[in-house]
PDB file with one MODEL, atoms N, CA, C and O in Angstrom:
MODEL        1
ATOM      1  N   MET A   1       3.403   8.454 -14.492  1.00  0.00           N
ATOM      2  CA  MET A   1       3.530   7.312 -13.612  1.00  0.00           C
ATOM      3  C   MET A   1       2.588   6.224 -14.125  1.00  0.00           C
ATOM      4  O   MET A   1       1.402   6.472 -14.340  1.00  0.00           O
ATOM      5  N   ASN A   2       3.117   5.034 -14.315  1.00  0.00           N
ATOM      6  CA  ASN A   2       2.263   3.949 -14.784  1.00  0.00           C
ATOM      7  C   ASN A   2       1.707   3.151 -13.610  1.00  0.00           C
ATOM      8  O   ASN A   2       2.092   3.372 -12.462  1.00  0.00           O
ATOM      9  N   ASN A   3       0.812   2.236 -13.900  1.00  0.00           N
ATOM     10  CA  ASN A   3       0.153   1.463 -12.847  1.00  0.00           C
ATOM     11  C   ASN A   3       1.128   0.669 -12.001  1.00  0.00           C
ATOM     12  O   ASN A   3       0.952   0.570 -10.786  1.00  0.00           O
ATOM     13  N   ASN A   4       2.159   0.099 -12.621  1.00  0.00           N
ATOM     14  CA  ASN A   4       3.138  -0.679 -11.853  1.00  0.00           C
ATOM     15  C   ASN A   4       3.865   0.205 -10.847  1.00  0.00           C
ATOM     16  O   ASN A   4       4.052  -0.190  -9.696  1.00  0.00           O
ATOM     17  N   ASP A   5       4.273   1.390 -11.269  1.00  0.00           N
ATOM     18  CA  ASP A   5       4.949   2.315 -10.353  1.00  0.00           C
ATOM     19  C   ASP A   5       4.030   2.678  -9.189  1.00  0.00           C
ATOM     20  O   ASP A   5       4.467   2.754  -8.041  1.00  0.00           O
ATOM     21  N   LEU A   6       2.777   2.897  -9.493  1.00  0.00           N
ATOM     22  CA  LEU A   6       1.784   3.241  -8.478  1.00  0.00           C
ATOM     23  C   LEU A   6       1.656   2.122  -7.452  1.00  0.00           C
ATOM     24  O   LEU A   6       1.701   2.376  -6.248  1.00  0.00           O
ATOM     25  N   LEU A   7       1.496   0.896  -7.916  1.00  0.00           N
ATOM     26  CA  LEU A   7       1.346  -0.236  -6.997  1.00  0.00           C
ATOM     27  C   LEU A   7       2.596  -0.456  -6.161  1.00  0.00           C
ATOM     28  O   LEU A   7       2.504  -0.796  -4.981  1.00  0.00           O
ATOM     29  N   ILE A   8       3.754  -0.265  -6.760  1.00  0.00           N
ATOM     30  CA  ILE A   8       5.009  -0.430  -6.028  1.00  0.00           C
ATOM     31  C   ILE A   8       5.124   0.622  -4.935  1.00  0.00           C
ATOM     32  O   ILE A   8       5.510   0.297  -3.812  1.00  0.00           O
ATOM     33  N   LYS A   9       4.800   1.868  -5.235  1.00  0.00           N
ATOM     34  CA  LYS A   9       4.878   2.938  -4.226  1.00  0.00           C
ATOM     35  C   LYS A   9       3.918   2.687  -3.068  1.00  0.00           C
ATOM     36  O   LYS A   9       4.282   2.870  -1.906  1.00  0.00           O
ATOM     37  N   ILE A  10       2.713   2.277  -3.377  1.00  0.00           N
ATOM     38  CA  ILE A  10       1.735   1.992  -2.327  1.00  0.00           C
ATOM     39  C   ILE A  10       2.219   0.827  -1.469  1.00  0.00           C
ATOM     40  O   ILE A  10       2.155   0.888  -0.241  1.00  0.00           O
ATOM     41  N   GLY A  11       2.695  -0.218  -2.105  1.00  0.00           N
ATOM     42  CA  GLY A  11       3.195  -1.381  -1.371  1.00  0.00           C
ATOM     43  C   GLY A  11       4.372  -1.042  -0.477  1.00  0.00           C
ATOM     44  O   GLY A  11       4.442  -1.514   0.658  1.00  0.00           O
ATOM     45  N   GLU A  12       5.304  -0.224  -0.976  1.00  0.00           N
ATOM     46  CA  GLU A  12       6.465   0.176  -0.172  1.00  0.00           C
ATOM     47  C   GLU A  12       6.039   0.974   1.052  1.00  0.00           C
ATOM     48  O   GLU A  12       6.561   0.772   2.148  1.00  0.00           O
ATOM     49  N   CYS A  13       5.101   1.869   0.861  1.00  0.00           N
ATOM     50  CA  CYS A  13       4.618   2.679   1.976  1.00  0.00           C
ATOM     51  C   CYS A  13       3.948   1.789   3.025  1.00  0.00           C
ATOM     52  O   CYS A  13       4.154   1.974   4.224  1.00  0.00           O
ATOM     53  N   CYS A  14       3.159   0.840   2.577  1.00  0.00           N
ATOM     54  CA  CYS A  14       2.496  -0.077   3.506  1.00  0.00           C
ATOM     55  C   CYS A  14       3.515  -0.939   4.239  1.00  0.00           C
ATOM     56  O   CYS A  14       3.379  -1.176   5.440  1.00  0.00           O
ATOM     57  N   ARG A  15       4.527  -1.405   3.530  1.00  0.00           N
ATOM     58  CA  ARG A  15       5.566  -2.212   4.168  1.00  0.00           C
ATOM     59  C   ARG A  15       6.266  -1.409   5.258  1.00  0.00           C
ATOM     60  O   ARG A  15       6.484  -1.910   6.361  1.00  0.00           O
ATOM     61  N   ARG A  16       6.620  -0.158   4.947  1.00  0.00           N
ATOM     62  CA  ARG A  16       7.290   0.683   5.952  1.00  0.00           C
ATOM     63  C   ARG A  16       6.392   0.894   7.173  1.00  0.00           C
ATOM     64  O   ARG A  16       6.863   0.835   8.309  1.00  0.00           O
ATOM     65  N   ALA A  17       5.119   1.138   6.941  1.00  0.00           N
ATOM     66  CA  ALA A  17       4.191   1.336   8.054  1.00  0.00           C
ATOM     67  C   ALA A  17       4.095   0.069   8.896  1.00  0.00           C
ATOM     68  O   ALA A  17       4.094   0.134  10.125  1.00  0.00           O
ATOM     69  N   ARG A  18       4.014  -1.069   8.241  1.00  0.00           N
ATOM     70  CA  ARG A  18       3.922  -2.344   8.961  1.00  0.00           C
ATOM     71  C   ARG A  18       5.182  -2.574   9.785  1.00  0.00           C
ATOM     72  O   ARG A  18       5.103  -2.939  10.958  1.00  0.00           O
ATOM     73  N   GLU A  19       6.334  -2.361   9.177  1.00  0.00           N
ATOM     74  CA  GLU A  19       7.604  -2.563   9.885  1.00  0.00           C
ATOM     75  C   GLU A  19       7.774  -1.570  11.024  1.00  0.00           C
ATOM     76  O   GLU A  19       8.267  -1.934  12.091  1.00  0.00           O
ATOM     77  N   ASP A  20       7.375  -0.326  10.816  1.00  0.00           N
ATOM     78  CA  ASP A  20       7.466   0.680  11.882  1.00  0.00           C
ATOM     79  C   ASP A  20       6.638   0.282  13.097  1.00  0.00           C
ATOM     80  O   ASP A  20       6.986   0.609  14.231  1.00  0.00           O
ATOM     81  N   ASP A  21       5.547  -0.422  12.851  1.00  0.00           N
ATOM     82  CA  ASP A  21       4.683  -0.878  13.935  1.00  0.00           C
ATOM     83  C   ASP A  21       5.078  -2.260  14.457  1.00  0.00           C
ATOM     84  O   ASP A  21       4.380  -2.841  15.287  1.00  0.00           O
ATOM     85  N   HIS A  22       6.204  -2.779  13.962  1.00  0.00           N
ATOM     86  CA  HIS A  22       6.748  -4.075  14.405  1.00  0.00           C
ATOM     87  C   HIS A  22       5.733  -5.206  14.199  1.00  0.00           C
ATOM     88  O   HIS A  22       5.546  -6.058  15.068  1.00  0.00           O
ATOM     89  N   ILE A  23       5.091  -5.193  13.038  1.00  0.00           N
ATOM     90  CA  ILE A  23       4.145  -6.232  12.668  1.00  0.00           C
ATOM     91  C   ILE A  23       4.770  -7.058  11.555  1.00  0.00           C
ATOM     92  O   ILE A  23       5.229  -6.505  10.556  1.00  0.00           O
ATOM     93  N   THR A  24       4.791  -8.375  11.717  1.00  0.00           N
ATOM     94  CA  THR A  24       5.342  -9.248  10.683  1.00  0.00           C
ATOM     95  C   THR A  24       4.329  -9.417   9.557  1.00  0.00           C
ATOM     96  O   THR A  24       3.145  -9.122   9.715  1.00  0.00           O
ATOM     97  N   GLN A  25       4.822  -9.899   8.418  1.00  0.00           N
ATOM     98  CA  GLN A  25       3.897 -10.186   7.311  1.00  0.00           C
ATOM     99  C   GLN A  25       2.886 -11.247   7.732  1.00  0.00           C
ATOM    100  O   GLN A  25       1.716 -11.175   7.358  1.00  0.00           O
ATOM    101  N   LYS A  26       3.331 -12.221   8.501  1.00  0.00           N
ATOM    102  CA  LYS A  26       2.427 -13.283   8.953  1.00  0.00           C
ATOM    103  C   LYS A  26       1.328 -12.703   9.848  1.00  0.00           C
ATOM    104  O   LYS A  26       0.161 -13.073   9.715  1.00  0.00           O
ATOM    105  N   GLN A  27       1.694 -11.805  10.749  1.00  0.00           N
ATOM    106  CA  GLN A  27       0.692 -11.174  11.609  1.00  0.00           C
ATOM    107  C   GLN A  27      -0.266 -10.322  10.786  1.00  0.00           C
ATOM    108  O   GLN A  27      -1.476 -10.354  11.010  1.00  0.00           O
ATOM    109  N   MET A  28       0.268  -9.562   9.837  1.00  0.00           N
ATOM    110  CA  MET A  28      -0.587  -8.720   8.995  1.00  0.00           C
ATOM    111  C   MET A  28      -1.539  -9.590   8.188  1.00  0.00           C
ATOM    112  O   MET A  28      -2.706  -9.241   8.012  1.00  0.00           O
ATOM    113  N   ALA A  29      -1.048 -10.707   7.704  1.00  0.00           N
ATOM    114  CA  ALA A  29      -1.904 -11.616   6.951  1.00  0.00           C
ATOM    115  C   ALA A  29      -3.071 -12.100   7.812  1.00  0.00           C
ATOM    116  O   ALA A  29      -4.208 -12.168   7.347  1.00  0.00           O
ATOM    117  N   ALA A  30      -2.781 -12.430   9.058  1.00  0.00           N
ATOM    118  CA  ALA A  30      -3.848 -12.877   9.967  1.00  0.00           C
ATOM    119  C   ALA A  30      -4.857 -11.754  10.195  1.00  0.00           C
ATOM    120  O   ALA A  30      -6.063 -12.002  10.202  1.00  0.00           O
ATOM    121  N   TYR A  31      -4.379 -10.519  10.381  1.00  0.00           N
ATOM    122  CA  TYR A  31      -5.277  -9.377  10.571  1.00  0.00           C
ATOM    123  C   TYR A  31      -6.152  -9.149   9.344  1.00  0.00           C
ATOM    124  O   TYR A  31      -7.327  -8.799   9.465  1.00  0.00           O
ATOM    125  N   CYS A  32      -5.571  -9.349   8.162  1.00  0.00           N
ATOM    126  CA  CYS A  32      -6.277  -9.069   6.914  1.00  0.00           C
ATOM    127  C   CYS A  32      -7.111 -10.248   6.422  1.00  0.00           C
ATOM    128  O   CYS A  32      -7.919 -10.098   5.505  1.00  0.00           O
ATOM    129  N   GLY A  33      -6.922 -11.405   7.020  1.00  0.00           N
ATOM    130  CA  GLY A  33      -7.669 -12.582   6.594  1.00  0.00           C
ATOM    131  C   GLY A  33      -7.184 -13.165   5.282  1.00  0.00           C
ATOM    132  O   GLY A  33      -7.966 -13.733   4.518  1.00  0.00           O
ATOM    133  N   VAL A  34      -5.883 -13.023   5.019  1.00  0.00           N
ATOM    134  CA  VAL A  34      -5.282 -13.576   3.804  1.00  0.00           C
ATOM    135  C   VAL A  34      -4.025 -14.345   4.200  1.00  0.00           C
ATOM    136  O   VAL A  34      -3.630 -14.335   5.366  1.00  0.00           O
ATOM    137  N   CYS A  35      -3.400 -15.006   3.238  1.00  0.00           N
ATOM    138  CA  CYS A  35      -2.152 -15.718   3.535  1.00  0.00           C
ATOM    139  C   CYS A  35      -0.962 -14.754   3.439  1.00  0.00           C
ATOM    140  O   CYS A  35      -1.061 -13.692   2.824  1.00  0.00           O
ATOM    141  N   GLN A  36       0.134 -15.129   4.037  1.00  0.00           N
ATOM    142  CA  GLN A  36       1.348 -14.293   4.070  1.00  0.00           C
ATOM    143  C   GLN A  36       1.837 -13.972   2.663  1.00  0.00           C
ATOM    144  O   GLN A  36       2.358 -12.883   2.422  1.00  0.00           O
ATOM    145  N   GLN A  37       1.676 -14.906   1.735  1.00  0.00           N
ATOM    146  CA  GLN A  37       2.118 -14.660   0.364  1.00  0.00           C
ATOM    147  C   GLN A  37       1.358 -13.490  -0.268  1.00  0.00           C
ATOM    148  O   GLN A  37       1.926 -12.738  -1.060  1.00  0.00           O
ATOM    149  N   ASN A  38       0.082 -13.335   0.077  1.00  0.00           N
ATOM    150  CA  ASN A  38      -0.683 -12.194  -0.452  1.00  0.00           C
ATOM    151  C   ASN A  38      -0.137 -10.878   0.076  1.00  0.00           C
ATOM    152  O   ASN A  38      -0.109  -9.883  -0.648  1.00  0.00           O
ATOM    153  N   ILE A  39       0.295 -10.864   1.323  1.00  0.00           N
ATOM    154  CA  ILE A  39       0.883  -9.651   1.900  1.00  0.00           C
ATOM    155  C   ILE A  39       2.198  -9.344   1.181  1.00  0.00           C
ATOM    156  O   ILE A  39       2.465  -8.196   0.827  1.00  0.00           O
ATOM    157  N   SER A  40       3.000 -10.361   0.973  1.00  0.00           N
ATOM    158  CA  SER A  40       4.273 -10.163   0.265  1.00  0.00           C
ATOM    159  C   SER A  40       4.036  -9.609  -1.139  1.00  0.00           C
ATOM    160  O   SER A  40       4.715  -8.673  -1.562  1.00  0.00           O
ATOM    161  N   LYS A  41       3.085 -10.178  -1.852  1.00  0.00           N
ATOM    162  CA  LYS A  41       2.769  -9.699  -3.199  1.00  0.00           C
ATOM    163  C   LYS A  41       2.239  -8.267  -3.169  1.00  0.00           C
ATOM    164  O   LYS A  41       2.577  -7.455  -4.030  1.00  0.00           O
ATOM    165  N   PHE A  42       1.408  -7.964  -2.175  1.00  0.00           N
ATOM    166  CA  PHE A  42       0.868  -6.609  -2.055  1.00  0.00           C
ATOM    167  C   PHE A  42       1.996  -5.602  -1.833  1.00  0.00           C
ATOM    168  O   PHE A  42       2.015  -4.540  -2.456  1.00  0.00           O
ATOM    169  N   GLU A  43       2.929  -5.934  -0.951  1.00  0.00           N
ATOM    170  CA  GLU A  43       4.013  -5.000  -0.621  1.00  0.00           C
ATOM    171  C   GLU A  43       5.015  -4.818  -1.757  1.00  0.00           C
ATOM    172  O   GLU A  43       5.749  -3.829  -1.783  1.00  0.00           O
ATOM    173  N   THR A  44       5.052  -5.757  -2.691  1.00  0.00           N
ATOM    174  CA  THR A  44       5.960  -5.617  -3.837  1.00  0.00           C
ATOM    175  C   THR A  44       5.242  -5.147  -5.096  1.00  0.00           C
ATOM    176  O   THR A  44       5.849  -5.051  -6.163  1.00  0.00           O
ATOM    177  N   GLY A  45       3.948  -4.852  -4.972  1.00  0.00           N
ATOM    178  CA  GLY A  45       3.206  -4.315  -6.106  1.00  0.00           C
ATOM    179  C   GLY A  45       2.615  -5.357  -7.026  1.00  0.00           C
ATOM    180  O   GLY A  45       2.122  -5.014  -8.101  1.00  0.00           O
ATOM    181  N   LEU A  46       2.650  -6.627  -6.637  1.00  0.00           N
ATOM    182  CA  LEU A  46       2.113  -7.682  -7.493  1.00  0.00           C
ATOM    183  C   LEU A  46       0.646  -7.997  -7.206  1.00  0.00           C
ATOM    184  O   LEU A  46       0.008  -8.733  -7.959  1.00  0.00           O
ATOM    185  N   ASN A  47       0.117  -7.446  -6.126  1.00  0.00           N
ATOM    186  CA  ASN A  47      -1.281  -7.658  -5.749  1.00  0.00           C
ATOM    187  C   ASN A  47      -1.863  -6.281  -5.464  1.00  0.00           C
ATOM    188  O   ASN A  47      -1.337  -5.547  -4.627  1.00  0.00           O
ATOM    189  N   ASN A  48      -2.928  -5.930  -6.143  1.00  0.00           N
ATOM    190  CA  ASN A  48      -3.484  -4.582  -5.995  1.00  0.00           C
ATOM    191  C   ASN A  48      -4.801  -4.571  -5.232  1.00  0.00           C
ATOM    192  O   ASN A  48      -5.718  -3.824  -5.574  1.00  0.00           O
ATOM    193  N   SER A  49      -4.892  -5.394  -4.207  1.00  0.00           N
ATOM    194  CA  SER A  49      -6.129  -5.518  -3.441  1.00  0.00           C
ATOM    195  C   SER A  49      -6.417  -4.268  -2.615  1.00  0.00           C
ATOM    196  O   SER A  49      -5.647  -3.915  -1.721  1.00  0.00           O
ATOM    197  N   CYS A  50      -7.514  -3.611  -2.915  1.00  0.00           N
ATOM    198  CA  CYS A  50      -7.924  -2.438  -2.131  1.00  0.00           C
ATOM    199  C   CYS A  50      -8.297  -2.836  -0.714  1.00  0.00           C
ATOM    200  O   CYS A  50      -8.075  -2.070   0.224  1.00  0.00           O
ATOM    201  N   SER A  51      -8.863  -4.029  -0.549  1.00  0.00           N
ATOM    202  CA  SER A  51      -9.249  -4.445   0.799  1.00  0.00           C
ATOM    203  C   SER A  51      -8.018  -4.597   1.688  1.00  0.00           C
ATOM    204  O   SER A  51      -8.073  -4.273   2.874  1.00  0.00           O
ATOM    205  N   ILE A  52      -6.918  -5.080   1.139  1.00  0.00           N
ATOM    206  CA  ILE A  52      -5.685  -5.168   1.929  1.00  0.00           C
ATOM    207  C   ILE A  52      -5.190  -3.768   2.261  1.00  0.00           C
ATOM    208  O   ILE A  52      -4.771  -3.518   3.391  1.00  0.00           O
ATOM    209  N   LEU A  53      -5.230  -2.862   1.313  1.00  0.00           N
ATOM    210  CA  LEU A  53      -4.799  -1.490   1.569  1.00  0.00           C
ATOM    211  C   LEU A  53      -5.607  -0.870   2.703  1.00  0.00           C
ATOM    212  O   LEU A  53      -5.039  -0.261   3.609  1.00  0.00           O
ATOM    213  N   PHE A  54      -6.912  -1.021   2.657  1.00  0.00           N
ATOM    214  CA  PHE A  54      -7.752  -0.434   3.699  1.00  0.00           C
ATOM    215  C   PHE A  54      -7.478  -1.073   5.056  1.00  0.00           C
ATOM    216  O   PHE A  54      -7.551  -0.399   6.083  1.00  0.00           O
ATOM    217  N   ARG A  55      -7.166  -2.350   5.070  1.00  0.00           N
ATOM    218  CA  ARG A  55      -6.843  -3.002   6.340  1.00  0.00           C
ATOM    219  C   ARG A  55      -5.516  -2.499   6.879  1.00  0.00           C
ATOM    220  O   ARG A  55      -5.370  -2.315   8.087  1.00  0.00           O
ATOM    221  N   TYR A  56      -4.547  -2.273   6.004  1.00  0.00           N
ATOM    222  CA  TYR A  56      -3.283  -1.670   6.446  1.00  0.00           C
ATOM    223  C   TYR A  56      -3.567  -0.330   7.111  1.00  0.00           C
ATOM    224  O   TYR A  56      -3.035  -0.022   8.178  1.00  0.00           O
ATOM    225  N   MET A  57      -4.410   0.453   6.467  1.00  0.00           N
ATOM    226  CA  MET A  57      -4.699   1.785   6.988  1.00  0.00           C
ATOM    227  C   MET A  57      -5.391   1.706   8.343  1.00  0.00           C
ATOM    228  O   MET A  57      -5.168   2.554   9.207  1.00  0.00           O
ATOM    229  N   ALA A  58      -6.219   0.703   8.527  1.00  0.00           N
ATOM    230  CA  ALA A  58      -6.924   0.553   9.794  1.00  0.00           C
ATOM    231  C   ALA A  58      -6.026  -0.014  10.886  1.00  0.00           C
ATOM    232  O   ALA A  58      -6.171   0.344  12.055  1.00  0.00           O
ATOM    233  N   ILE A  59      -5.114  -0.882  10.522  1.00  0.00           N
ATOM    234  CA  ILE A  59      -4.286  -1.590  11.503  1.00  0.00           C
ATOM    235  C   ILE A  59      -3.038  -0.804  11.863  1.00  0.00           C
ATOM    236  O   ILE A  59      -2.717  -0.643  13.040  1.00  0.00           O
ATOM    237  N   CYS A  60      -2.340  -0.319  10.860  1.00  0.00           N
ATOM    238  CA  CYS A  60      -1.079   0.384  11.114  1.00  0.00           C
ATOM    239  C   CYS A  60      -1.372   1.785  11.635  1.00  0.00           C
ATOM    240  O   CYS A  60      -2.408   2.383  11.344  1.00  0.00           O
ATOM    241  N   ASP A  61      -0.448   2.268  12.390  1.00  0.00           N
ATOM    242  CA  ASP A  61      -0.608   3.564  13.028  1.00  0.00           C
ATOM    243  C   ASP A  61      -0.235   4.708  12.083  1.00  0.00           C
ATOM    244  O   ASP A  61      -0.148   5.860  12.509  1.00  0.00           O
ATOM    245  N   HIS A  62      -0.018   4.400  10.820  1.00  0.00           N
ATOM    246  CA  HIS A  62       0.486   5.388   9.875  1.00  0.00           C
ATOM    247  C   HIS A  62      -0.521   5.666   8.772  1.00  0.00           C
ATOM    248  O   HIS A  62      -0.136   5.934   7.634  1.00  0.00           O
ATOM    249  N   TYR A  63      -1.799   5.606   9.094  1.00  0.00           N
ATOM    250  CA  TYR A  63      -2.813   5.798   8.068  1.00  0.00           C
ATOM    251  C   TYR A  63      -2.690   7.160   7.403  1.00  0.00           C
ATOM    252  O   TYR A  63      -2.994   7.298   6.218  1.00  0.00           O
ATOM    253  N   ARG A  64      -2.251   8.162   8.145  1.00  0.00           N
ATOM    254  CA  ARG A  64      -2.099   9.509   7.568  1.00  0.00           C
ATOM    255  C   ARG A  64      -1.017   9.498   6.498  1.00  0.00           C
ATOM    256  O   ARG A  64      -1.183  10.120   5.449  1.00  0.00           O
ATOM    257  N   ASP A  65       0.101   8.793   6.748  1.00  0.00           N
ATOM    258  CA  ASP A  65       1.159   8.682   5.741  1.00  0.00           C
ATOM    259  C   ASP A  65       0.627   8.012   4.477  1.00  0.00           C
ATOM    260  O   ASP A  65       0.943   8.432   3.364  1.00  0.00           O
ATOM    261  N   LEU A  66      -0.181   6.970   4.655  1.00  0.00           N
ATOM    262  CA  LEU A  66      -0.735   6.268   3.502  1.00  0.00           C
ATOM    263  C   LEU A  66      -1.679   7.168   2.720  1.00  0.00           C
ATOM    264  O   LEU A  66      -1.658   7.170   1.489  1.00  0.00           O
ATOM    265  N   MET A  67      -2.502   7.926   3.418  1.00  0.00           N
ATOM    266  CA  MET A  67      -3.415   8.850   2.739  1.00  0.00           C
ATOM    267  C   MET A  67      -2.642   9.946   2.011  1.00  0.00           C
ATOM    268  O   MET A  67      -2.997  10.321   0.894  1.00  0.00           O
ATOM    269  N   ASP A  68      -1.592  10.459   2.639  1.00  0.00           N
ATOM    270  CA  ASP A  68      -0.769  11.483   1.985  1.00  0.00           C
ATOM    271  C   ASP A  68      -0.137  10.932   0.712  1.00  0.00           C
ATOM    272  O   ASP A  68      -0.085  11.618  -0.308  1.00  0.00           O
ATOM    273  N   LEU A  69       0.344   9.691   0.775  1.00  0.00           N
ATOM    274  CA  LEU A  69       0.941   9.072  -0.402  1.00  0.00           C
ATOM    275  C   LEU A  69      -0.101   8.919  -1.506  1.00  0.00           C
ATOM    276  O   LEU A  69       0.176   9.227  -2.665  1.00  0.00           O
ATOM    277  N   LEU A  70      -1.287   8.449  -1.160  1.00  0.00           N
ATOM    278  CA  LEU A  70      -2.338   8.285  -2.165  1.00  0.00           C
ATOM    279  C   LEU A  70      -2.712   9.615  -2.815  1.00  0.00           C
ATOM    280  O   LEU A  70      -2.945   9.668  -4.022  1.00  0.00           O
ATOM    281  N   MET A  71      -2.770  10.677  -2.034  1.00  0.00           N
ATOM    282  CA  MET A  71      -3.085  11.995  -2.595  1.00  0.00           C
ATOM    283  C   MET A  71      -1.959  12.473  -3.517  1.00  0.00           C
ATOM    284  O   MET A  71      -2.220  13.045  -4.575  1.00  0.00           O
ATOM    285  N   LYS A  72      -0.721  12.240  -3.115  1.00  0.00           N
ATOM    286  CA  LYS A  72       0.417  12.628  -3.947  1.00  0.00           C
ATOM    287  C   LYS A  72       0.377  11.878  -5.277  1.00  0.00           C
ATOM    288  O   LYS A  72       0.575  12.471  -6.337  1.00  0.00           O
ATOM    289  N   ILE A  73       0.122  10.580  -5.215  1.00  0.00           N
ATOM    290  CA  ILE A  73       0.047   9.771  -6.433  1.00  0.00           C
ATOM    291  C   ILE A  73      -1.112  10.235  -7.303  1.00  0.00           C
ATOM    292  O   ILE A  73      -0.977  10.331  -8.523  1.00  0.00           O
ATOM    293  N   ARG A  74      -2.246  10.521  -6.682  1.00  0.00           N
ATOM    294  CA  ARG A  74      -3.408  11.019  -7.420  1.00  0.00           C
ATOM    295  C   ARG A  74      -3.052  12.294  -8.172  1.00  0.00           C
ATOM    296  O   ARG A  74      -3.384  12.435  -9.349  1.00  0.00           O
ATOM    297  N   ASN A  75      -2.388  13.210  -7.510  1.00  0.00           N
ATOM    298  CA  ASN A  75      -2.008  14.466  -8.150  1.00  0.00           C
ATOM    299  C   ASN A  75      -1.033  14.246  -9.294  1.00  0.00           C
ATOM    300  O   ASN A  75      -1.116  14.923 -10.320  1.00  0.00           O
ATOM    301  N   GLU A  76      -0.102  13.297  -9.126  1.00  0.00           N
ATOM    302  CA  GLU A  76       0.845  12.990 -10.200  1.00  0.00           C
ATOM    303  C   GLU A  76       0.117  12.411 -11.403  1.00  0.00           C
ATOM    304  O   GLU A  76       0.404  12.772 -12.545  1.00  0.00           O
ATOM    305  N   VAL A  77      -0.831  11.509 -11.142  1.00  0.00           N
ATOM    306  CA  VAL A  77      -1.597  10.898 -12.238  1.00  0.00           C
ATOM    307  C   VAL A  77      -2.400  11.963 -12.964  1.00  0.00           C
ATOM    308  O   VAL A  77      -2.442  11.978 -14.194  1.00  0.00           O
ATOM    309  N   LEU A  78      -3.033  12.850 -12.218  1.00  0.00           N
ATOM    310  CA  LEU A  78      -3.821  13.922 -12.846  1.00  0.00           C
ATOM    311  C   LEU A  78      -2.942  14.848 -13.674  1.00  0.00           C
ATOM    312  O   LEU A  78      -3.331  15.250 -14.770  1.00  0.00           O
ATOM    313  N   SER A  79      -1.770  15.190 -13.169  1.00  0.00           N
ATOM    314  CA  SER A  79      -0.887  16.089 -13.923  1.00  0.00           C
ATOM    315  C   SER A  79      -0.321  15.399 -15.143  1.00  0.00           C
ATOM    316  O   SER A  79      -0.110  16.050 -16.166  1.00  0.00           O
ATOM    317  N   ASP A  80      -0.063  14.080 -15.072  1.00  0.00           N
ATOM    318  CA  ASP A  80       0.391  13.331 -16.248  1.00  0.00           C
ATOM    319  C   ASP A  80      -0.673  13.331 -17.323  1.00  0.00           C
ATOM    320  O   ASP A  80      -0.352  13.429 -18.507  1.00  0.00           O
ATOM    321  N   GLY A  81      -1.938  13.222 -16.934  1.00  0.00           N
ATOM    322  CA  GLY A  81      -3.046  13.210 -17.891  1.00  0.00           C
ATOM    323  C   GLY A  81      -3.212  14.542 -18.596  1.00  0.00           C
ATOM    324  O   GLY A  81      -3.697  14.588 -19.726  1.00  0.00           O
ATOM    325  N   GLN A  82      -2.816  15.623 -17.948  1.00  0.00           N
ATOM    326  CA  GLN A  82      -2.929  16.936 -18.566  1.00  0.00           C
ATOM    327  C   GLN A  82      -1.833  17.180 -19.593  1.00  0.00           C
ATOM    328  O   GLN A  82      -1.961  18.050 -20.455  1.00  0.00           O
ATOM    329  N   ASN A  83      -0.748  16.403 -19.496  1.00  0.00           N
ATOM    330  CA  ASN A  83       0.364  16.578 -20.409  1.00  0.00           C
ATOM    331  C   ASN A  83       0.207  15.791 -21.699  1.00  0.00           C
ATOM    332  O   ASN A  83       1.053  15.881 -22.589  1.00  0.00           O
ATOM    333  N   ASP A  84      -0.880  15.013 -21.810  1.00  0.00           N
ATOM    334  CA  ASP A  84      -1.079  14.195 -23.012  1.00  0.00           C
ATOM    335  C   ASP A  84      -1.575  15.015 -24.183  1.00  0.00           C
ATOM    336  O   ASP A  84      -1.791  14.474 -25.268  1.00  0.00           O
TER     337      ASP A  84
ENDMDL
END
């Protein structure tokens, strides 16, 4: 898994969590202290801000899903490194 795939997966998971909680990108941007365009870029994998990720985890009710995804990605990255 390359970095782009990783960022896209994280962004998709955050987008689903935000939508499940009926929060708009504009509202999430206000919660995170950034503009809506930064949220859009984050959810599509074009912005890799850890601070936005942590705010998603704090705001959305799906922090466990996000943590599970991060652990899954971590394990995939580690197993890819062993195959080199």
